[in-house]
mmCIF file of the C-alpha atoms, coordinates in Angstrom:
data_MODEL
# 
_entry.id   MODEL 
# 
loop_
_atom_site.group_PDB 
_atom_site.id 
_atom_site.type_symbol 
_atom_site.label_atom_id 
_atom_site.label_alt_id 
_atom_site.label_comp_id 
_atom_site.label_asym_id 
_atom_site.label_entity_id 
_atom_site.label_seq_id 
_atom_site.pdbx_PDB_ins_code 
_atom_site.Cartn_x 
_atom_site.Cartn_y 
_atom_site.Cartn_z 
_atom_site.occupancy 
_atom_site.B_iso_or_equiv 
_atom_site.pdbx_formal_charge 
_atom_site.auth_seq_id 
_atom_site.auth_comp_id 
_atom_site.auth_asym_id 
_atom_site.auth_atom_id 
_atom_site.pdbx_PDB_model_num 
ATOM 1   C CA . MET A 1 1   ? 0.000  0.000   0.000    1.00 0.00 ? 1   MET A CA 1 
ATOM 2   C CA . LYS A 1 2   ? 2.818  2.368   0.866    1.00 0.00 ? 2   LYS A CA 1 
ATOM 3   C CA . ILE A 1 3   ? 4.566  1.541   -2.407   1.00 0.00 ? 3   ILE A CA 1 
ATOM 4   C CA . TYR A 1 4   ? 1.363  2.266   -4.332   1.00 0.00 ? 4   TYR A CA 1 
ATOM 5   C CA . SER A 1 5   ? 0.941  5.590   -2.580   1.00 0.00 ? 5   SER A CA 1 
ATOM 6   C CA . TYR A 1 6   ? 4.554  6.454   -3.276   1.00 0.00 ? 6   TYR A CA 1 
ATOM 7   C CA . ILE A 1 7   ? 4.147  5.656   -6.973   1.00 0.00 ? 7   ILE A CA 1 
ATOM 8   C CA . MET A 1 8   ? 1.001  7.768   -7.204   1.00 0.00 ? 8   MET A CA 1 
ATOM 9   C CA . LEU A 1 9   ? 2.749  10.653  -5.500   1.00 0.00 ? 9   LEU A CA 1 
ATOM 10  C CA . VAL A 1 10  ? 5.669  10.431  -7.941   1.00 0.00 ? 10  VAL A CA 1 
ATOM 11  C CA . LEU A 1 11  ? 3.276  10.337  -10.914  1.00 0.00 ? 11  LEU A CA 1 
ATOM 12  C CA . PHE A 1 12  ? 1.361  13.300  -9.560   1.00 0.00 ? 12  PHE A CA 1 
ATOM 13  C CA . CYS A 1 13  ? 4.526  15.338  -9.086   1.00 0.00 ? 13  CYS A CA 1 
ATOM 14  C CA . PHE A 1 14  ? 5.674  14.389  -12.561  1.00 0.00 ? 14  PHE A CA 1 
ATOM 15  C CA . LEU A 1 15  ? 2.377  15.473  -14.118  1.00 0.00 ? 15  LEU A CA 1 
ATOM 16  C CA . VAL A 1 16  ? 2.410  18.731  -12.190  1.00 0.00 ? 16  VAL A CA 1 
ATOM 17  C CA . SER A 1 17  ? 6.002  19.341  -13.247  1.00 0.00 ? 17  SER A CA 1 
ATOM 18  C CA . CYS A 1 18  ? 5.163  18.646  -16.892  1.00 0.00 ? 18  CYS A CA 1 
ATOM 19  C CA . LYS A 1 19  ? 2.228  21.034  -16.732  1.00 0.00 ? 19  LYS A CA 1 
ATOM 20  C CA . ASP A 1 20  ? 4.406  23.678  -15.158  1.00 0.00 ? 20  ASP A CA 1 
ATOM 21  C CA . ASP A 1 21  ? 7.081  23.189  -17.827  1.00 0.00 ? 21  ASP A CA 1 
ATOM 22  C CA . GLU A 1 22  ? 4.496  23.354  -20.582  1.00 0.00 ? 22  GLU A CA 1 
ATOM 23  C CA . ALA A 1 23  ? 2.990  26.502  -19.131  1.00 0.00 ? 23  ALA A CA 1 
ATOM 24  C CA . ALA A 1 24  ? 6.436  28.064  -18.832  1.00 0.00 ? 24  ALA A CA 1 
ATOM 25  C CA . ARG A 1 25  ? 7.270  27.075  -22.402  1.00 0.00 ? 25  ARG A CA 1 
ATOM 26  C CA . LEU A 1 26  ? 4.024  28.542  -23.715  1.00 0.00 ? 26  LEU A CA 1 
ATOM 27  C CA . GLU A 1 27  ? 4.606  31.718  -21.748  1.00 0.00 ? 27  GLU A CA 1 
ATOM 28  C CA . ALA A 1 28  ? 8.161  32.016  -23.097  1.00 0.00 ? 28  ALA A CA 1 
ATOM 29  C CA . ASN A 1 29  ? 6.931  31.429  -26.648  1.00 0.00 ? 29  ASN A CA 1 
ATOM 30  C CA . ALA A 1 30  ? 4.299  34.120  -26.216  1.00 0.00 ? 30  ALA A CA 1 
ATOM 31  C CA . LYS A 1 31  ? 6.925  36.555  -24.959  1.00 0.00 ? 31  LYS A CA 1 
ATOM 32  C CA . ASP A 1 32  ? 9.234  35.710  -27.880  1.00 0.00 ? 32  ASP A CA 1 
ATOM 33  C CA . THR A 1 33  ? 6.399  36.145  -30.347  1.00 0.00 ? 33  THR A CA 1 
ATOM 34  C CA . LYS A 1 34  ? 5.458  39.507  -28.901  1.00 0.00 ? 34  LYS A CA 1 
ATOM 35  C CA . LYS A 1 35  ? 9.091  40.616  -28.863  1.00 0.00 ? 35  LYS A CA 1 
ATOM 36  C CA . ASN A 1 36  ? 9.602  39.545  -32.481  1.00 0.00 ? 36  ASN A CA 1 
ATOM 37  C CA . GLU A 1 37  ? 6.477  41.444  -33.486  1.00 0.00 ? 37  GLU A CA 1 
ATOM 38  C CA . GLN A 1 38  ? 7.819  44.549  -31.808  1.00 0.00 ? 38  GLN A CA 1 
ATOM 39  C CA . ILE A 1 39  ? 11.222 44.112  -33.475  1.00 0.00 ? 39  ILE A CA 1 
ATOM 40  C CA . PHE A 1 40  ? 9.542  43.553  -36.824  1.00 0.00 ? 40  PHE A CA 1 
ATOM 41  C CA . ALA A 1 41  ? 7.473  46.727  -36.469  1.00 0.00 ? 41  ALA A CA 1 
ATOM 42  C CA . SER A 1 42  ? 10.513 48.746  -35.444  1.00 0.00 ? 42  SER A CA 1 
ATOM 43  C CA . ILE A 1 43  ? 12.740 47.479  -38.268  1.00 0.00 ? 43  ILE A CA 1 
ATOM 44  C CA . ASP A 1 44  ? 9.924  47.708  -40.796  1.00 0.00 ? 44  ASP A CA 1 
ATOM 45  C CA . LYS A 1 45  ? 9.539  51.399  -39.962  1.00 0.00 ? 45  LYS A CA 1 
ATOM 46  C CA . ALA A 1 46  ? 13.284 52.082  -40.245  1.00 0.00 ? 46  ALA A CA 1 
ATOM 47  C CA . TRP A 1 47  ? 13.918 49.952  -43.361  1.00 0.00 ? 47  TRP A CA 1 
ATOM 48  C CA . ASN A 1 48  ? 14.016 52.713  -45.961  1.00 0.00 ? 48  ASN A CA 1 
ATOM 49  C CA . PHE A 1 49  ? 16.740 52.831  -48.589  1.00 0.00 ? 49  PHE A CA 1 
ATOM 50  C CA . ASN A 1 50  ? 16.705 55.840  -50.862  1.00 0.00 ? 50  ASN A CA 1 
ATOM 51  C CA . PRO A 1 51  ? 19.413 55.852  -53.563  1.00 0.00 ? 51  PRO A CA 1 
ATOM 52  C CA . GLN A 1 52  ? 19.332 59.073  -55.550  1.00 0.00 ? 52  GLN A CA 1 
ATOM 53  C CA . PRO A 1 53  ? 18.657 59.179  -59.314  1.00 0.00 ? 53  PRO A CA 1 
ATOM 54  C CA . MET A 1 54  ? 21.821 59.205  -61.375  1.00 0.00 ? 54  MET A CA 1 
ATOM 55  C CA . SER A 1 55  ? 22.591 61.750  -64.082  1.00 0.00 ? 55  SER A CA 1 
ATOM 56  C CA . PRO A 1 56  ? 22.118 60.612  -67.707  1.00 0.00 ? 56  PRO A CA 1 
ATOM 57  C CA . ALA A 1 57  ? 25.891 60.649  -68.219  1.00 0.00 ? 57  ALA A CA 1 
ATOM 58  C CA . VAL A 1 58  ? 26.497 58.253  -65.306  1.00 0.00 ? 58  VAL A CA 1 
ATOM 59  C CA . GLY A 1 59  ? 23.441 56.204  -66.219  1.00 0.00 ? 59  GLY A CA 1 
ATOM 60  C CA . SER A 1 60  ? 24.802 55.565  -69.695  1.00 0.00 ? 60  SER A CA 1 
ATOM 61  C CA . ILE A 1 61  ? 28.059 54.247  -68.202  1.00 0.00 ? 61  ILE A CA 1 
ATOM 62  C CA . ILE A 1 62  ? 26.486 51.906  -65.629  1.00 0.00 ? 62  ILE A CA 1 
ATOM 63  C CA . GLN A 1 63  ? 23.619 50.638  -67.802  1.00 0.00 ? 63  GLN A CA 1 
ATOM 64  C CA . ASN A 1 64  ? 25.522 47.413  -68.528  1.00 0.00 ? 64  ASN A CA 1 
ATOM 65  C CA . TRP A 1 65  ? 26.877 46.994  -64.989  1.00 0.00 ? 65  TRP A CA 1 
ATOM 66  C CA . SER A 1 66  ? 24.501 44.172  -64.047  1.00 0.00 ? 66  SER A CA 1 
ATOM 67  C CA . GLU A 1 67  ? 25.873 43.815  -60.496  1.00 0.00 ? 67  GLU A CA 1 
ATOM 68  C CA . TRP A 1 68  ? 24.927 47.414  -59.709  1.00 0.00 ? 68  TRP A CA 1 
ATOM 69  C CA . ARG A 1 69  ? 21.469 46.965  -61.218  1.00 0.00 ? 69  ARG A CA 1 
ATOM 70  C CA . LEU A 1 70  ? 20.804 43.788  -59.224  1.00 0.00 ? 70  LEU A CA 1 
ATOM 71  C CA . PHE A 1 71  ? 21.987 45.403  -56.000  1.00 0.00 ? 71  PHE A CA 1 
ATOM 72  C CA . MET A 1 72  ? 19.713 48.412  -56.553  1.00 0.00 ? 72  MET A CA 1 
ATOM 73  C CA . THR A 1 73  ? 16.769 46.118  -57.338  1.00 0.00 ? 73  THR A CA 1 
ATOM 74  C CA . GLU A 1 74  ? 17.231 44.123  -54.128  1.00 0.00 ? 74  GLU A CA 1 
ATOM 75  C CA . LEU A 1 75  ? 17.713 47.292  -52.131  1.00 0.00 ? 75  LEU A CA 1 
ATOM 76  C CA . GLN A 1 76  ? 14.400 48.772  -53.217  1.00 0.00 ? 76  GLN A CA 1 
ATOM 77  C CA . GLN A 1 77  ? 12.331 45.606  -52.679  1.00 0.00 ? 77  GLN A CA 1 
ATOM 78  C CA . LYS A 1 78  ? 11.224 45.910  -49.058  1.00 0.00 ? 78  LYS A CA 1 
ATOM 79  C CA . PRO A 1 79  ? 10.260 42.710  -47.138  1.00 0.00 ? 79  PRO A CA 1 
ATOM 80  C CA . LYS A 1 80  ? 6.729  42.648  -45.768  1.00 0.00 ? 80  LYS A CA 1 
ATOM 81  C CA . SER A 1 81  ? 5.805  39.319  -44.205  1.00 0.00 ? 81  SER A CA 1 
ATOM 82  C CA . SER A 1 82  ? 8.008  38.706  -41.140  1.00 0.00 ? 82  SER A CA 1 
ATOM 83  C CA . ILE A 1 83  ? 11.292 39.355  -39.389  1.00 0.00 ? 83  ILE A CA 1 
ATOM 84  C CA . GLY A 1 84  ? 12.570 36.245  -41.145  1.00 0.00 ? 84  GLY A CA 1 
ATOM 85  C CA . ALA A 1 85  ? 11.960 37.971  -44.486  1.00 0.00 ? 85  ALA A CA 1 
ATOM 86  C CA . PHE A 1 86  ? 14.125 40.883  -43.347  1.00 0.00 ? 86  PHE A CA 1 
ATOM 87  C CA . GLN A 1 87  ? 16.837 38.464  -42.260  1.00 0.00 ? 87  GLN A CA 1 
ATOM 88  C CA . GLN A 1 88  ? 16.848 36.773  -45.670  1.00 0.00 ? 88  GLN A CA 1 
ATOM 89  C CA . LYS A 1 89  ? 16.855 40.140  -47.436  1.00 0.00 ? 89  LYS A CA 1 
ATOM 90  C CA . ALA A 1 90  ? 19.911 41.221  -45.421  1.00 0.00 ? 90  ALA A CA 1 
ATOM 91  C CA . LYS A 1 91  ? 21.766 38.068  -46.488  1.00 0.00 ? 91  LYS A CA 1 
ATOM 92  C CA . THR A 1 92  ? 20.893 38.694  -50.133  1.00 0.00 ? 92  THR A CA 1 
ATOM 93  C CA . LEU A 1 93  ? 21.953 42.338  -49.946  1.00 0.00 ? 93  LEU A CA 1 
ATOM 94  C CA . SER A 1 94  ? 25.263 41.335  -48.396  1.00 0.00 ? 94  SER A CA 1 
ATOM 95  C CA . GLN A 1 95  ? 26.010 39.016  -51.309  1.00 0.00 ? 95  GLN A CA 1 
ATOM 96  C CA . LYS A 1 96  ? 24.878 41.527  -53.944  1.00 0.00 ? 96  LYS A CA 1 
ATOM 97  C CA . ALA A 1 97  ? 27.047 44.211  -52.354  1.00 0.00 ? 97  ALA A CA 1 
ATOM 98  C CA . MET A 1 98  ? 30.125 41.990  -52.558  1.00 0.00 ? 98  MET A CA 1 
ATOM 99  C CA . ASP A 1 99  ? 29.323 41.332  -56.228  1.00 0.00 ? 99  ASP A CA 1 
ATOM 100 C CA . LEU A 1 100 ? 29.782 45.049  -56.958  1.00 0.00 ? 100 LEU A CA 1 
ATOM 101 C CA . ASN A 1 101 ? 33.517 44.398  -57.210  1.00 0.00 ? 101 ASN A CA 1 
ATOM 102 C CA . ASN A 1 102 ? 32.844 42.478  -60.419  1.00 0.00 ? 102 ASN A CA 1 
ATOM 103 C CA . HIS A 1 103 ? 32.739 44.077  -63.885  1.00 0.00 ? 103 HIS A CA 1 
ATOM 104 C CA . ILE A 1 104 ? 33.151 47.666  -62.710  1.00 0.00 ? 104 ILE A CA 1 
ATOM 105 C CA . PRO A 1 105 ? 32.875 49.920  -65.806  1.00 0.00 ? 105 PRO A CA 1 
ATOM 106 C CA . ALA A 1 106 ? 36.268 51.093  -67.039  1.00 0.00 ? 106 ALA A CA 1 
ATOM 107 C CA . ALA A 1 107 ? 35.404 54.740  -66.372  1.00 0.00 ? 107 ALA A CA 1 
ATOM 108 C CA . PHE A 1 108 ? 34.814 53.912  -62.690  1.00 0.00 ? 108 PHE A CA 1 
ATOM 109 C CA . ASP A 1 109 ? 37.485 51.258  -62.221  1.00 0.00 ? 109 ASP A CA 1 
ATOM 110 C CA . LYS A 1 110 ? 39.470 53.575  -59.997  1.00 0.00 ? 110 LYS A CA 1 
ATOM 111 C CA . PRO A 1 111 ? 40.798 53.369  -56.402  1.00 0.00 ? 111 PRO A CA 1 
ATOM 112 C CA . GLU A 1 112 ? 38.410 56.046  -55.129  1.00 0.00 ? 112 GLU A CA 1 
ATOM 113 C CA . VAL A 1 113 ? 35.408 54.071  -56.393  1.00 0.00 ? 113 VAL A CA 1 
ATOM 114 C CA . LYS A 1 114 ? 36.695 50.706  -55.182  1.00 0.00 ? 114 LYS A CA 1 
ATOM 115 C CA . SER A 1 115 ? 37.366 52.063  -51.693  1.00 0.00 ? 115 SER A CA 1 
ATOM 116 C CA . ARG A 1 116 ? 33.785 53.316  -51.449  1.00 0.00 ? 116 ARG A CA 1 
ATOM 117 C CA . ILE A 1 117 ? 32.468 49.962  -52.629  1.00 0.00 ? 117 ILE A CA 1 
ATOM 118 C CA . MET A 1 118 ? 34.444 48.225  -49.875  1.00 0.00 ? 118 MET A CA 1 
ATOM 119 C CA . THR A 1 119 ? 33.058 50.618  -47.254  1.00 0.00 ? 119 THR A CA 1 
ATOM 120 C CA . LEU A 1 120 ? 29.531 49.986  -48.540  1.00 0.00 ? 120 LEU A CA 1 
ATOM 121 C CA . ILE A 1 121 ? 30.111 46.216  -48.344  1.00 0.00 ? 121 ILE A CA 1 
ATOM 122 C CA . THR A 1 122 ? 31.250 46.588  -44.719  1.00 0.00 ? 122 THR A CA 1 
ATOM 123 C CA . LYS A 1 123 ? 28.082 48.479  -43.754  1.00 0.00 ? 123 LYS A CA 1 
ATOM 124 C CA . VAL A 1 124 ? 25.760 46.019  -45.502  1.00 0.00 ? 124 VAL A CA 1 
ATOM 125 C CA . ARG A 1 125 ? 27.490 43.046  -43.903  1.00 0.00 ? 125 ARG A CA 1 
ATOM 126 C CA . SER A 1 126 ? 27.129 44.693  -40.494  1.00 0.00 ? 126 SER A CA 1 
ATOM 127 C CA . LEU A 1 127 ? 23.405 44.998  -41.139  1.00 0.00 ? 127 LEU A CA 1 
ATOM 128 C CA . ASP A 1 128 ? 23.324 41.326  -42.107  1.00 0.00 ? 128 ASP A CA 1 
ATOM 129 C CA . LEU A 1 129 ? 25.199 40.340  -38.945  1.00 0.00 ? 129 LEU A CA 1 
ATOM 130 C CA . PHE A 1 130 ? 23.090 42.311  -36.473  1.00 0.00 ? 130 PHE A CA 1 
ATOM 131 C CA . ILE A 1 131 ? 19.748 41.146  -37.844  1.00 0.00 ? 131 ILE A CA 1 
ATOM 132 C CA . ASN A 1 132 ? 20.729 37.470  -38.085  1.00 0.00 ? 132 ASN A CA 1 
ATOM 133 C CA . LEU A 1 133 ? 22.054 37.003  -34.541  1.00 0.00 ? 133 LEU A CA 1 
ATOM 134 C CA . ASN A 1 134 ? 20.072 34.701  -32.267  1.00 0.00 ? 134 ASN A CA 1 
ATOM 135 C CA . GLN A 1 135 ? 19.229 37.787  -30.265  1.00 0.00 ? 135 GLN A CA 1 
ATOM 136 C CA . ILE A 1 136 ? 18.515 40.399  -32.921  1.00 0.00 ? 136 ILE A CA 1 
ATOM 137 C CA . GLN A 1 137 ? 20.382 43.624  -32.216  1.00 0.00 ? 137 GLN A CA 1 
ATOM 138 C CA . GLU A 1 138 ? 17.420 45.836  -33.016  1.00 0.00 ? 138 GLU A CA 1 
ATOM 139 C CA . GLN A 1 139 ? 19.007 49.213  -32.332  1.00 0.00 ? 139 GLN A CA 1 
ATOM 140 C CA . LYS A 1 140 ? 22.189 48.322  -34.228  1.00 0.00 ? 140 LYS A CA 1 
ATOM 141 C CA . VAL A 1 141 ? 20.104 47.229  -37.203  1.00 0.00 ? 141 VAL A CA 1 
ATOM 142 C CA . ILE A 1 142 ? 18.204 50.510  -37.144  1.00 0.00 ? 142 ILE A CA 1 
ATOM 143 C CA . LYS A 1 143 ? 21.473 52.442  -36.913  1.00 0.00 ? 143 LYS A CA 1 
ATOM 144 C CA . ALA A 1 144 ? 23.043 50.483  -39.797  1.00 0.00 ? 144 ALA A CA 1 
ATOM 145 C CA . ILE A 1 145 ? 20.291 51.372  -42.282  1.00 0.00 ? 145 ILE A CA 1 
ATOM 146 C CA . PRO A 1 146 ? 21.091 55.121  -42.615  1.00 0.00 ? 146 PRO A CA 1 
ATOM 147 C CA . GLU A 1 147 ? 24.798 54.254  -42.639  1.00 0.00 ? 147 GLU A CA 1 
ATOM 148 C CA . VAL A 1 148 ? 24.211 52.083  -45.699  1.00 0.00 ? 148 VAL A CA 1 
ATOM 149 C CA . ASN A 1 149 ? 22.317 54.985  -47.281  1.00 0.00 ? 149 ASN A CA 1 
ATOM 150 C CA . GLU A 1 150 ? 25.252 57.309  -46.597  1.00 0.00 ? 150 GLU A CA 1 
ATOM 151 C CA . GLU A 1 151 ? 27.726 54.967  -48.262  1.00 0.00 ? 151 GLU A CA 1 
ATOM 152 C CA . ILE A 1 152 ? 25.491 54.524  -51.305  1.00 0.00 ? 152 ILE A CA 1 
ATOM 153 C CA . ALA A 1 153 ? 25.221 58.314  -51.625  1.00 0.00 ? 153 ALA A CA 1 
ATOM 154 C CA . SER A 1 154 ? 29.008 58.620  -51.289  1.00 0.00 ? 154 SER A CA 1 
ATOM 155 C CA . LEU A 1 155 ? 29.574 56.052  -54.040  1.00 0.00 ? 155 LEU A CA 1 
ATOM 156 C CA . GLN A 1 156 ? 27.057 57.726  -56.335  1.00 0.00 ? 156 GLN A CA 1 
ATOM 157 C CA . SER A 1 157 ? 28.597 61.134  -55.661  1.00 0.00 ? 157 SER A CA 1 
ATOM 158 C CA . GLN A 1 158 ? 32.050 59.807  -56.526  1.00 0.00 ? 158 GLN A CA 1 
ATOM 159 C CA . MET A 1 159 ? 30.835 58.443  -59.859  1.00 0.00 ? 159 MET A CA 1 
ATOM 160 C CA . GLU A 1 160 ? 29.170 61.769  -60.651  1.00 0.00 ? 160 GLU A CA 1 
ATOM 161 C CA . GLU A 1 161 ? 32.399 63.591  -59.778  1.00 0.00 ? 161 GLU A CA 1 
ATOM 162 C CA . ILE A 1 162 ? 34.466 61.404  -62.105  1.00 0.00 ? 162 ILE A CA 1 
ATOM 163 C CA . VAL A 1 163 ? 32.099 62.079  -65.006  1.00 0.00 ? 163 VAL A CA 1 
ATOM 164 C CA . ARG A 1 164 ? 32.015 65.816  -64.245  1.00 0.00 ? 164 ARG A CA 1 
ATOM 165 C CA . LYS A 1 165 ? 35.816 66.052  -64.238  1.00 0.00 ? 165 LYS A CA 1 
ATOM 166 C CA . SER A 1 166 ? 36.066 64.099  -67.498  1.00 0.00 ? 166 SER A CA 1 
ATOM 167 C CA . GLU A 1 167 ? 33.641 66.538  -69.133  1.00 0.00 ? 167 GLU A CA 1 
ATOM 168 C CA . ILE A 1 168 ? 35.684 69.516  -67.880  1.00 0.00 ? 168 ILE A CA 1 
ATOM 169 C CA . ARG A 1 169 ? 38.879 67.995  -69.304  1.00 0.00 ? 169 ARG A CA 1 
ATOM 170 C CA . LEU A 1 170 ? 37.122 67.482  -72.628  1.00 0.00 ? 170 LEU A CA 1 
ATOM 171 C CA . GLU A 1 171 ? 35.973 71.106  -72.704  1.00 0.00 ? 171 GLU A CA 1 
ATOM 172 C CA . ASP A 1 172 ? 39.479 72.309  -71.817  1.00 0.00 ? 172 ASP A CA 1 
ATOM 173 C CA . GLY A 1 173 ? 40.911 70.147  -74.583  1.00 0.00 ? 173 GLY A CA 1 
ATOM 174 C CA . GLU A 1 174 ? 38.528 71.595  -77.133  1.00 0.00 ? 174 GLU A CA 1 
ATOM 175 C CA . ALA A 1 175 ? 39.385 75.131  -76.020  1.00 0.00 ? 175 ALA A CA 1 
ATOM 176 C CA . GLU A 1 176 ? 43.104 74.379  -76.251  1.00 0.00 ? 176 GLU A CA 1 
ATOM 177 C CA . MET A 1 177 ? 42.642 72.981  -79.751  1.00 0.00 ? 177 MET A CA 1 
ATOM 178 C CA . LEU A 1 178 ? 40.817 76.133  -80.841  1.00 0.00 ? 178 LEU A CA 1 
ATOM 179 C CA . ARG A 1 179 ? 43.549 78.321  -79.337  1.00 0.00 ? 179 ARG A CA 1 
ATOM 180 C CA . SER A 1 180 ? 46.182 76.286  -81.162  1.00 0.00 ? 180 SER A CA 1 
ATOM 181 C CA . ILE A 1 181 ? 44.363 76.664  -84.477  1.00 0.00 ? 181 ILE A CA 1 
ATOM 182 C CA . ALA A 1 182 ? 44.036 80.425  -83.971  1.00 0.00 ? 182 ALA A CA 1 
ATOM 183 C CA . LYS A 1 183 ? 47.719 80.717  -83.070  1.00 0.00 ? 183 LYS A CA 1 
ATOM 184 C CA . ASP A 1 184 ? 48.780 78.792  -86.176  1.00 0.00 ? 184 ASP A CA 1 
ATOM 185 C CA . SER A 1 185 ? 46.661 81.006  -88.393  1.00 0.00 ? 185 SER A CA 1 
ATOM 186 C CA . LEU A 1 186 ? 48.268 84.152  -86.958  1.00 0.00 ? 186 LEU A CA 1 
ATOM 187 C CA . GLN A 1 187 ? 51.774 82.816  -87.371  1.00 0.00 ? 187 GLN A CA 1 
ATOM 188 C CA . LYS A 1 188 ? 51.241 81.734  -90.993  1.00 0.00 ? 188 LYS A CA 1 
ATOM 189 C CA . PRO A 1 189 ? 52.982 84.302  -93.323  1.00 0.00 ? 189 PRO A CA 1 
ATOM 190 C CA . GLN A 1 190 ? 50.571 86.272  -95.472  1.00 0.00 ? 190 GLN A CA 1 
ATOM 191 C CA . SER A 1 191 ? 51.168 86.146  -99.246  1.00 0.00 ? 191 SER A CA 1 
ATOM 192 C CA . LYS A 1 192 ? 52.462 89.405  -100.749 1.00 0.00 ? 192 LYS A CA 1 
ATOM 193 C CA . PRO A 1 193 ? 50.844 90.781  -103.925 1.00 0.00 ? 193 PRO A CA 1 
ATOM 194 C CA . GLU A 1 194 ? 52.845 90.103  -107.075 1.00 0.00 ? 194 GLU A CA 1 
ATOM 195 C CA . ASN A 1 195 ? 54.832 93.001  -108.621 1.00 0.00 ? 195 ASN A CA 1 
ATOM 196 C CA . LEU A 1 196 ? 52.605 94.191  -111.348 1.00 0.00 ? 196 LEU A CA 1 
ATOM 197 C CA . PRO A 1 197 ? 54.170 96.072  -114.364 1.00 0.00 ? 197 PRO A CA 1 
ATOM 198 C CA . LYS A 1 198 ? 53.622 99.776  -114.391 1.00 0.00 ? 198 LYS A CA 1 
ATOM 199 C CA . PRO A 1 199 ? 51.214 100.908 -117.085 1.00 0.00 ? 199 PRO A CA 1 
ATOM 200 C CA . SER A 1 200 ? 52.933 102.536 -120.083 1.00 0.00 ? 200 SER A CA 1 
ATOM 201 C CA . ASN A 1 201 ? 49.885 104.599 -120.924 1.00 0.00 ? 201 ASN A CA 1 
ATOM 202 C CA . THR A 1 202 ? 49.223 108.108 -119.687 1.00 0.00 ? 202 THR A CA 1 
ATOM 203 C CA . THR A 1 203 ? 45.907 109.703 -119.270 1.00 0.00 ? 203 THR A CA 1 
ATOM 204 C CA . GLN A 1 204 ? 45.188 112.947 -120.976 1.00 0.00 ? 204 GLN A CA 1 
ATOM 205 C CA . GLN A 1 205 ? 41.946 114.859 -120.757 1.00 0.00 ? 205 GLN A CA 1 
ATOM 206 C CA . GLY A 1 206 ? 39.944 111.914 -119.747 1.00 0.00 ? 206 GLY A CA 1 
ATOM 207 C CA . GLY A 1 207 ? 41.359 109.743 -122.534 1.00 0.00 ? 207 GLY A CA 1 
ATOM 208 C CA . ILE A 1 208 ? 44.215 107.346 -122.898 1.00 0.00 ? 208 ILE A CA 1 
ATOM 209 C CA . THR A 1 209 ? 46.976 108.250 -125.361 1.00 0.00 ? 209 THR A CA 1 
ATOM 210 C CA . PRO A 1 210 ? 49.301 105.439 -126.316 1.00 0.00 ? 210 PRO A CA 1 
ATOM 211 C CA . THR A 1 211 ? 53.000 106.209 -126.055 1.00 0.00 ? 211 THR A CA 1 
ATOM 212 C CA . LEU A 1 212 ? 54.717 106.347 -129.445 1.00 0.00 ? 212 LEU A CA 1 
ATOM 213 C CA . ASN A 1 213 ? 57.541 104.093 -130.236 1.00 0.00 ? 213 ASN A CA 1 
ATOM 214 C CA . PRO A 1 214 ? 60.811 106.056 -130.471 1.00 0.00 ? 214 PRO A CA 1 
ATOM 215 C CA . LYS A 1 215 ? 61.418 104.760 -133.996 1.00 0.00 ? 215 LYS A CA 1 
ATOM 216 C CA . GLN A 1 216 ? 58.047 106.134 -135.093 1.00 0.00 ? 216 GLN A CA 1 
ATOM 217 C CA . LYS A 1 217 ? 59.040 109.614 -133.828 1.00 0.00 ? 217 LYS A CA 1 
ATOM 218 C CA . SER A 1 218 ? 62.168 109.676 -135.974 1.00 0.00 ? 218 SER A CA 1 
ATOM 219 C CA . GLN A 1 219 ? 60.134 109.088 -139.110 1.00 0.00 ? 219 GLN A CA 1 
# 
């Protein structure tokens, strides 16, 4: 009888413990769900990337730079469903940012552009890291978003500057060519008029009297 009572007591304690564990698990899940919803709402509000329109001159250079186009496309497609969608988007953006090192147009294949691409990659990867930690670093994610925007603006500004300087050099070259042409024309010797024979006729009273041959005078 004592053994039976002991067994029943153990079973009762076990059932109570299981119920307590289940209740604690459900409560923890509810807290996690609520926290994730709050994080989602906060990140969703802050997730705004706004690359500026490029000038036609820059646009014509980068139109075949597929890596840039794909990065811009991913950047402007905002996740909507869940925090998991934002996490996946951050991973994709990180990869697309690293791809920007490939097939850089010749006009922009310069150290100043490459350094800005590397800085942009660093910021995007930081965003990817903070949002994909087991404990999402909400405030760091929110802070990283405008930093990514700043680096994109810096890269775009550098490309615009390169094109602007190339156009200035072209204008200076044209002006120099025109100055050279004008200088050559001034230095070219002008042709002198040929020595024309003096007329042997004299004008008398509005008419022209031919000069007589000396032999004719002697006759």
